[in-house]
N, CA and C of each residue as an Amber inpcrd file, in Angstrom:
protein
   492
 -32.4540000 100.9830000  74.0890000 -32.3080000 101.7400000  72.5150000
 -30.5990000 101.8620000  72.9360000 -29.8950000 101.4460000  71.9140000
 -28.4640000 101.1020000  71.6080000 -27.8130000 102.5220000  71.1830000
 -26.6640000 102.9400000  71.5790000 -26.1150000 104.3590000  70.9900000
 -25.5290000 103.5340000  69.7600000 -25.6110000 104.6370000  68.6940000
 -24.7100000 104.1100000  67.5810000 -23.6600000 105.2880000  67.2210000
 -22.8340000 104.9670000  66.4340000 -21.7730000 106.1180000  65.9780000
 -21.2710000 106.4300000  65.0780000 -20.9660000 107.1480000  63.5970000
 -20.9570000 107.4820000  62.9020000 -19.3910000 108.7720000  62.6660000
 -18.9370000 108.3310000  62.2760000 -17.2550000 108.5960000  61.8990000
 -17.2820000 109.4990000  60.5220000 -16.9190000 110.9120000  60.1900000
 -17.0740000 111.8220000  59.1430000 -15.5390000 112.2730000  59.2690000
 -14.3580000 112.0230000  57.9810000 -13.5390000 112.8960000  57.6800000
 -13.8110000 114.0180000  57.2050000 -13.4760000 114.9850000  57.8880000
 -13.7040000 116.3940000  57.4980000 -12.6240000 117.3200000  56.1120000
 -13.0590000 117.3460000  55.4770000 -11.9020000 118.6940000  54.2220000
 -11.1000000 118.9590000  54.9060000  -9.5700000 119.2120000  54.3410000
  -8.5740000 120.0940000  54.9270000  -9.3810000 121.6460000  55.1300000
 -10.0200000 121.3870000  53.6900000 -10.3010000 122.8870000  53.3970000
 -11.7690000 123.6020000  54.6660000 -12.0690000 122.7860000  54.9260000
 -13.2690000 122.6180000  55.8400000 -13.0540000 122.9640000  56.7410000
 -11.8720000 122.2500000  57.7380000 -11.2030000 122.3010000  59.1190000
 -12.0010000 123.5720000  59.4680000 -11.1760000 124.7230000  59.4030000
 -11.5010000 126.1390000  59.6770000 -12.7890000 126.3310000  59.4920000
 -13.5280000 125.8630000  58.8940000 -15.0270000 126.5750000  58.8990000
 -15.4850000 125.9800000  59.9390000 -15.2210000 124.4100000  60.4900000
 -15.6870000 123.7540000  61.2770000 -15.5800000 124.1820000  63.0190000
 -14.1190000 124.7100000  63.0210000 -13.5780000 125.0000000  64.1240000
 -14.2730000 126.6770000  64.4360000 -14.5610000 127.6650000  63.6650000
 -15.4970000 128.7620000  63.6970000 -16.7400000 128.8970000  63.9060000
 -17.6750000 127.6160000  63.4270000 -18.9210000 127.6020000  63.8910000
 -18.9270000 126.0760000  64.7590000 -18.2670000 126.0840000  65.4450000
 -18.5680000 124.8710000  66.6720000 -19.4000000 125.1370000  67.2450000
 -19.6000000 126.2860000  67.8570000 -20.3640000 126.1720000  69.0650000
 -21.9660000 126.2510000  68.1250000 -22.2940000 126.8470000  67.0860000
 -23.3600000 126.8040000  66.1790000 -23.8380000 125.1460000  66.0360000
 -22.9510000 124.6140000  65.2810000 -23.3270000 123.1610000  65.1510000
 -23.7310000 122.2770000  66.4820000 -22.8170000 122.3930000  67.2240000
 -23.0120000 121.7570000  68.9030000 -24.1200000 121.7490000  69.3870000
 -25.0310000 123.4570000  69.6210000 -26.2470000 123.8500000  69.5950000
 -27.3220000 122.9730000  69.4950000 -27.3320000 123.5340000  67.5810000
 -28.2660000 122.4650000  66.9700000 -28.0270000 120.7710000  67.2330000
 -26.9030000 119.9700000  67.4700000 -26.7420000 118.9500000  67.5390000
 -27.2860000 118.3850000  69.2390000 -27.2330000 119.3240000  70.2080000
 -27.9400000 119.0420000  71.3560000 -29.1360000 119.4730000  71.2360000
 -29.9290000 119.9970000  70.6630000 -31.1080000 120.1100000  70.3300000
 -31.9530000 119.1160000  69.6160000 -31.2230000 118.6950000  69.1820000
 -31.5660000 117.3210000  68.3940000 -31.1930000 115.9850000  68.9950000
 -30.8590000 116.2380000  70.2940000 -30.5940000 115.1070000  71.2340000
 -29.1500000 114.1640000  70.5430000 -28.4600000 114.7640000  69.7960000
 -27.4090000 113.8380000  69.4810000 -25.7980000 114.7340000  69.9640000
 -25.2260000 113.6790000  70.4120000 -23.7910000 113.7520000  70.6160000
 -22.8710000 113.9800000  69.6280000 -21.5300000 115.0820000  69.7660000
 -20.9990000 115.2300000  68.7260000 -19.6170000 115.8900000  69.1470000
 -18.6620000 115.0010000  68.9750000 -17.4680000 115.3710000  68.8900000
 -16.3890000 115.3980000  68.1480000 -15.5780000 116.2570000  67.6230000
 -14.1020000 117.0700000  67.0200000 -13.0550000 117.1700000  67.3950000
 -12.7920000 116.1860000  66.1650000 -11.0630000 115.4970000  66.8580000
 -10.2550000 116.6820000  65.6530000  -9.8220000 117.3400000  65.8200000
  -9.5240000 118.4640000  65.1690000  -7.7010000 117.9140000  64.8300000
  -7.0910000 117.2510000  65.6560000  -5.9120000 116.8120000  65.1460000
  -6.3430000 115.8640000  63.9050000  -7.0680000 114.8170000  63.8830000
  -7.4330000 113.6910000  63.0410000  -8.4890000 114.1600000  61.7050000
  -9.1070000 115.1260000  62.3310000 -10.1320000 116.1510000  61.3520000
 -11.1580000 114.9700000  60.8850000 -11.8160000 114.2240000  62.0210000
 -12.7320000 113.2920000  62.3170000 -13.5850000 114.2390000  63.1700000
 -14.9530000 114.1560000  62.7460000 -16.4090000 114.6970000  63.8500000
 -17.0640000 112.6290000  63.7890000 -17.0510000 112.9130000  65.4080000
 -18.0530000 111.6270000  65.4580000 -19.1900000 111.3760000  66.2930000
 -20.1820000 111.7040000  65.2230000 -22.0740000 111.5990000  65.7890000
 -22.5630000 110.4730000  66.1420000 -22.9640000 110.5000000  67.8220000
 -23.8040000 109.6040000  68.2390000 -25.0890000 110.0120000  69.0250000
 -25.8940000 108.8410000  68.8130000 -27.4540000 109.2110000  69.3940000
 -27.6950000 109.4180000  70.8980000 -28.1190000 110.1460000  71.6230000
 -28.3820000 109.7210000  73.1300000 -28.7180000 108.3310000  73.8320000
 -28.8120000 108.4260000  74.5350000 -29.3250000 106.7190000  75.1280000
 -30.8810000 107.0410000  75.1370000 -31.6760000 108.1310000  75.6640000
 -32.7860000 108.3340000  75.3550000 -33.5090000 108.9330000  74.2240000
 -32.7990000 108.2280000  73.0000000 -33.2940000 109.3120000  71.8350000
 -34.3860000 108.2440000  71.2660000 -35.2470000 109.1230000  70.9760000
 -36.4160000 108.2900000  70.3410000 -36.6170000 107.9400000  69.2850000
 -36.3020000 108.7660000  68.4150000 -36.4670000 109.0250000  66.9330000
 -35.3260000 108.4950000  66.3200000 -34.6330000 107.1110000  65.6560000
 -33.0320000 106.8290000  65.1810000 -32.9170000 107.4830000  64.1680000
 -33.6290000 107.4990000  63.2190000 -33.6860000 108.6690000  62.2430000
 -33.0320000 109.5090000  62.2690000 -32.8220000 110.1530000  63.2640000
 -32.3160000 111.8890000  63.7230000 -30.4760000 111.4860000  63.5670000
 -30.3620000 110.0310000  63.5990000 -28.6970000 110.1600000  63.7030000
 -27.8910000 110.1580000  62.4750000 -29.0900000 109.6920000  61.1640000
 -28.7150000 109.4680000  59.6630000 -29.2270000 110.7900000  59.5130000
 -30.0360000 111.7600000  60.0130000 -30.2740000 112.9330000  59.3200000
 -28.5470000 113.8590000  59.8170000 -27.8320000 113.6060000  61.0840000
 -26.9680000 114.4110000  61.6760000 -25.7520000 114.4100000  60.7830000
 -25.6680000 112.7490000  60.6180000 -24.9610000 112.4140000  59.3570000
 -24.8630000 113.4310000  58.5530000 -25.9090000 113.0740000  57.6870000
 -26.4940000 113.9330000  56.2900000 -26.1320000 115.3880000  56.2850000
 -26.3850000 116.3700000  57.5940000 -25.8510000 117.7750000  58.0180000
 -24.4480000 117.6430000  57.7230000 -23.4330000 116.6230000  58.3090000
 -21.8510000 117.0750000  58.3150000 -21.9960000 116.5580000  57.0710000
 -22.4820000 115.7770000  56.5560000 -21.3390000 115.3790000  54.6920000
 -22.1680000 116.7560000  54.3780000 -23.0610000 117.4020000  54.0890000
 -23.6670000 118.5950000  53.2440000 -22.9270000 119.6350000  53.9170000
 -22.6370000 120.0230000  54.9140000 -21.6640000 121.2850000  55.2650000
 -20.1440000 121.0900000  54.5980000 -19.7660000 119.4030000  54.3590000
 -18.2830000 119.6300000  54.2020000 -18.2130000 119.0840000  52.7380000
 -19.3000000 119.4800000  52.1410000 -19.2700000 120.1140000  50.4570000
 -19.9570000 121.0080000  50.1790000 -19.8450000 122.5310000  51.4850000
 -20.0790000 123.6420000  50.9110000 -21.7110000 124.0500000  50.7210000
 -22.3900000 123.5000000  50.8140000 -23.3870000 123.6520000  51.3280000
 -23.8230000 124.6560000  52.2840000 -24.2970000 125.7840000  51.9220000
 -24.5410000 126.7830000  53.3960000 -24.9070000 126.2290000  54.8410000
 -24.6810000 126.5980000  55.4440000 -25.2840000 125.8120000  57.0490000
 -26.9030000 126.3180000  57.4670000 -27.5320000 127.3430000  56.9960000
 -28.3990000 127.3910000  57.0740000 -29.5050000 126.6190000  56.0130000
 -28.9070000 126.4250000  54.9600000 -29.5750000 125.0810000  53.7010000
 -29.6560000 123.6870000  54.4950000 -28.6020000 123.2470000  55.1050000
 -28.2780000 122.1300000  55.4770000 -28.7210000 121.8980000  56.3580000
 -29.3870000 122.8280000  57.4350000 -30.1480000 122.7400000  58.4910000
 -31.5460000 122.4030000  58.6040000 -31.4790000 123.0730000  57.3340000
 -33.5690000 122.1440000  56.7350000 -33.5020000 120.6770000  57.0770000
 -32.2190000 119.9170000  56.9180000 -32.3850000 118.8000000  56.6770000
 -32.8670000 118.0040000  58.0230000 -33.0230000 118.7310000  59.2000000
 -34.2630000 118.0400000  60.4490000 -35.2590000 118.3550000  60.4540000
 -36.0290000 119.2920000  59.4610000 -37.1520000 119.2500000  59.4320000
 -37.5240000 117.6820000  58.4510000 -39.1620000 117.1790000  58.8970000
 -39.6130000 115.9230000  58.5240000 -39.3290000 115.8650000  57.2930000
 -39.9720000 117.4890000  56.5170000 -40.9220000 117.0500000  55.1420000
 -39.3880000 117.3400000  54.2520000 -37.9200000 117.3540000  54.6900000
 -36.7600000 117.2880000  53.9500000 -35.5870000 116.4210000  53.9780000
 -35.4560000 116.4150000  53.0750000 -33.8110000 115.2160000  52.9860000
 -32.9420000 115.7800000  52.3570000 -32.0790000 115.1940000  52.2230000
 -30.5660000 115.5720000  51.6820000 -30.1020000 114.6100000  51.1100000
 -29.7340000 114.7470000  49.2590000 -28.7850000 113.5130000  49.0570000
 -27.5710000 113.8280000  48.4970000 -26.3210000 113.5490000  47.9560000
 -25.1380000 113.6780000  47.4430000 -25.0430000 112.8190000  46.0080000
 -25.2470000 113.5640000  44.6730000 -24.8530000 112.3930000  43.4920000
 -23.4450000 112.2860000  43.7770000 -22.9150000 111.3720000  43.3620000
 -21.5070000 111.1020000  42.7720000 -21.2550000 110.9830000  41.1190000
 -20.6230000 111.8320000  40.9540000 -20.5000000 111.4540000  39.0600000
 -18.9680000 110.8360000  38.9280000 -19.2020000 109.9720000  37.8270000
 -17.8960000 109.5330000  37.5730000 -17.6820000 109.9880000  36.4750000
 -16.7000000 110.4590000  36.1600000 -15.9920000 111.5910000  35.0610000
 -16.2930000 111.0100000  33.8430000 -15.3680000 109.5590000  33.2220000
 -15.1840000 108.5640000  32.9490000 -16.7130000 108.1180000  32.1460000
 -17.2190000 107.5510000  32.9920000 -18.3800000 106.5990000  32.6100000
 -20.1220000 108.0060000  32.5110000 -19.6430000 109.1040000  32.9870000
 -20.9490000 109.7920000  33.2220000 -20.3840000 110.9550000  32.3460000
 -19.7670000 110.8400000  31.1190000 -19.9670000 112.0700000  30.6310000
 -21.0220000 113.1980000  29.6340000 -21.7910000 112.4910000  30.3900000
 -23.1310000 113.2250000  29.7880000 -23.9650000 114.6970000  30.5900000
 -23.4690000 113.3840000  32.0150000 -24.1640000 114.5900000  33.2190000
 -23.3350000 115.3910000  33.7660000 -22.0770000 114.6520000  33.7460000
 -20.4520000 116.0800000  34.0430000 -20.7260000 117.0620000  32.7970000
 -20.2840000 116.3110000  31.8580000 -21.3930000 118.0810000  31.0630000
 -21.9640000 118.9080000  31.5320000 -23.0080000 118.6960000  31.5580000
 -24.2930000 119.3430000  32.6200000 -24.2720000 119.9130000  33.7690000
 -23.3850000 119.5030000  34.5390000 -23.0130000 119.9570000  35.8310000
 -22.1500000 121.0500000  35.4790000 -20.8640000 120.8780000  34.5220000
 -20.1100000 121.6950000  34.5200000 -20.6550000 123.3150000  33.6800000
 -22.1580000 122.9260000  32.7880000 -22.5220000 124.2180000  32.2270000
 -23.2070000 124.6320000  33.5480000 -24.0890000 124.3130000  34.7050000
 -24.2900000 124.4570000  35.6450000 -23.6190000 126.0060000  36.4240000
 -22.3210000 125.1410000  36.6050000 -21.2960000 126.2530000  37.0190000
 -21.4180000 127.4430000  35.9990000 -20.9040000 127.4500000  34.9840000
 -20.6040000 127.9630000  34.1130000 -21.6750000 129.4830000  33.8350000
 -22.8840000 128.3960000  33.5210000 -24.0320000 129.4470000  33.2120000
 -25.0050000 129.6520000  34.5290000 -24.7190000 129.4560000  35.4480000
 -25.1300000 129.8530000  37.0390000 -26.4010000 129.1340000  37.3190000
 -26.6060000 128.2440000  36.2950000 -28.1180000 127.6460000  36.4010000
 -28.8620000 126.8400000  37.5980000 -27.6790000 126.6300000  38.5800000
 -27.8810000 125.5800000  39.7550000 -29.0630000 126.6250000  40.5920000
 -29.2090000 127.6620000  40.2540000 -29.6640000 128.8210000  41.3790000
 -31.4690000 128.3390000  40.3170000 -31.6600000 128.5620000  39.1910000
 -32.6270000 128.1130000  38.4520000 -33.1570000 126.9270000  38.9740000
 -32.5890000 126.1920000  38.6750000 -32.8990000 124.8310000  39.3130000
 -33.7000000 124.5760000  40.4320000 -32.8740000 125.4430000  41.3770000
 -33.3510000 125.1090000  42.5780000 -34.6290000 125.9880000  43.0840000
 -34.7740000 127.1960000  41.7600000 -36.0540000 127.8270000  42.0760000
 -37.0710000 127.2860000  41.5880000 -36.8700000 126.2680000  40.4310000
 -37.8410000 125.6950000  39.5950000 -38.3560000 124.0930000  40.8100000
 -37.3200000 123.6880000  41.7040000 -37.9900000 122.4900000  42.2490000
 -37.5690000 122.7610000  43.6740000 -37.8410000 123.7550000  44.2360000
 -37.6820000 124.6770000  46.0570000 -36.7730000 123.5340000  46.5930000
 -35.7180000 123.0120000  45.2820000 -33.6610000 122.4630000  46.4490000
 -32.9560000 123.4180000  46.1420000 -31.9530000 123.0380000  46.8850000
 -31.0880000 123.6150000  47.1210000 -29.8010000 122.7230000  46.1880000
 -29.2340000 123.4230000  45.6450000 -28.1110000 122.7350000  44.3050000
 -26.7640000 122.9090000  44.7280000 -25.9420000 122.1800000  45.1150000
 -24.4800000 122.9190000  45.1710000 -23.6640000 122.1400000  44.6240000
 -23.1750000 122.1600000  42.7540000 -22.1590000 121.2820000  42.3610000
 -20.7890000 121.5270000  43.2260000 -20.1490000 120.6360000  43.6670000
 -18.4990000 120.0340000  44.0420000 -18.0530000 119.5410000  43.7010000
 -17.1660000 119.7150000  42.7560000 -15.9150000 118.4320000  42.3180000
 -16.6930000 117.7420000  41.5520000 -16.7210000 116.2220000  41.7420000
 -17.2870000 114.6620000  41.4880000 -19.0540000 114.8900000  42.0020000
 -19.3210000 115.7800000  43.1690000 -20.5090000 115.4110000  43.6720000
 -21.6460000 117.1850000  43.3280000 -22.4940000 116.2130000  43.4430000
 -24.1540000 117.0120000  43.3540000 -25.1110000 116.9000000  44.5420000
 -24.4800000 118.3150000  45.3280000 -25.7050000 118.0630000  46.8560000
 -26.8480000 118.5090000  46.5490000 -27.4970000 117.9280000  47.2290000
 -29.4750000 118.4000000  46.8750000 -30.0640000 118.3640000  48.0370000
 -30.7790000 119.7370000  48.8490000 -31.5500000 119.6150000  49.7440000
 -32.7610000 120.0820000  49.4700000 -33.9280000 119.8580000  49.9130000
 -35.0480000 120.4690000  49.6940000 -36.0020000 119.6890000  50.4360000
 -37.5380000 119.8880000  49.9830000 -38.5170000 118.7410000  50.3590000
 -38.4430000 117.2970000  49.4450000 -39.0310000 116.4650000  50.4850000
 -38.3550000 115.2320000  49.7880000 -39.1690000 115.0710000  48.7210000
 -40.4180000 114.9830000  48.3550000 -41.0600000 114.5690000  46.6790000
 -39.7430000 115.8880000  45.8080000 -39.4020000 116.4640000  45.9410000
 -39.0250000 117.4760000  44.9700000 -37.2400000 116.9500000  44.8290000
 -36.5010000 116.5230000  45.9140000 -35.7070000 116.3410000  45.7990000
 -35.6100000 114.2660000  45.2250000 -36.3660000 113.8050000  45.1450000
 -36.6790000 112.5500000  44.4940000 -37.3740000 112.7250000  42.6640000
 -37.3310000 113.7550000  42.5810000 -38.1790000 113.8970000  41.2480000
 -36.6760000 114.5970000  40.3690000 -35.7700000 115.8340000  41.2460000
 -34.6510000 116.3360000  40.5520000 -33.1470000 114.9930000  40.4110000
 -33.4820000 113.9700000  41.0860000 -32.9110000 112.5710000  41.5920000
 -32.6500000 112.1020000  40.3540000 -34.2400000 111.4790000  40.2510000
 -35.1660000 111.1450000  38.4520000 -34.7260000 111.4750000  37.4390000
 -34.7720000 113.0530000  37.2060000 -34.8020000 113.7820000  35.9240000
 -33.4450000 114.0600000  36.0510000 -32.3410000 113.7940000  36.9380000
 -30.7260000 113.8140000  36.3720000 -30.3400000 112.2120000  36.0430000
 -30.9070000 111.4030000  36.7030000 -30.8990000 110.0420000  36.1770000
 -31.1000000 109.7050000  34.4760000 -32.6330000 110.3340000  34.2400000
 -32.7630000 109.9740000  33.0450000 -32.1090000 111.0100000  32.2950000
 -31.3100000 112.0450000  32.6590000 -30.2780000 112.9270000  31.8110000
 -29.1490000 111.4090000  31.5480000 -29.0050000 110.8980000  31.8400000
 -27.7720000 109.7380000  31.7440000 -28.1690000 109.1410000  30.1330000
 -29.3900000 108.9190000  30.2720000 -30.1520000 108.1180000  29.1400000
 -30.3500000 109.4390000  27.2330000 -30.1610000 110.9800000  27.8060000
 -30.6710000 111.1680000  26.7750000 -29.7340000 111.6450000  25.7420000
 -29.8970000 112.7550000  24.6810000 -28.8380000 112.3440000  23.8990000
 -27.6950000 113.8080000  24.7660000 -26.6080000 113.3800000  23.7370000
 -26.0070000 114.5080000  24.0630000 -25.7580000 115.9260000  23.9620000
 -27.0180000 116.1540000  23.6640000 -26.8160000 117.6020000  23.3630000
 -27.7130000 118.6530000  24.5150000 -27.8210000 118.0220000  25.9300000
 -28.6640000 118.3480000  26.8200000 -28.1960000 119.3980000  27.4250000
 -28.4160000 121.0400000  27.6130000 -28.3340000 122.0990000  28.1960000
 -29.2580000 122.0410000  29.3180000 -28.1750000 122.9270000  30.3510000
 -29.3350000 123.0820000  31.4950000 -30.7810000 123.9020000  31.1350000
 -30.5660000 125.1570000  30.4290000 -31.2980000 126.0370000  30.0620000
 -32.5240000 125.1250000  29.4710000 -32.3190000 123.7630000  28.8050000
 -33.5450000 123.1930000  28.5050000 -34.3130000 122.4860000  29.4250000
 -33.3830000 121.9350000  30.2770000 -33.5400000 120.8390000  31.1170000
 -34.4430000 121.6800000  32.1070000 -34.1780000 123.1020000  32.7210000
 -35.6270000 123.4250000  33.2570000 -36.5430000 123.8350000  32.7110000
């Protein structure tokens, strides 16, 4: 088995969160047979698998965990990514070309509908800047991503209340 590495640049605002919760995060990664190094001066987290790691996909799940926490998804929700039945994804929204989806996400903020959508699909949905982070069971996440993809093609009067 070959050792692989990924490097993630941490947001300046999230650096203190990682410092404060470093013991908890490093214990989680050790239990998953992953090595993790935090270079505080350069705001980098380096994730690598141990040489005796049997499941290579665990490295990608570790990478997704760090990316989700970096985008304000709570620790306990991000931790679910390590379950076999759960996945996570981050959808990037281009403000200019995807006006409809961008308006939909702004309404999610204002109307506090992300929690309702999450209850409907059993997913955690966190809007953050120009991204939408989704964590949940595999089929629910796939269903939600397809529904949001269809939103691009629908009429401009799409409200989160009607979408739900």
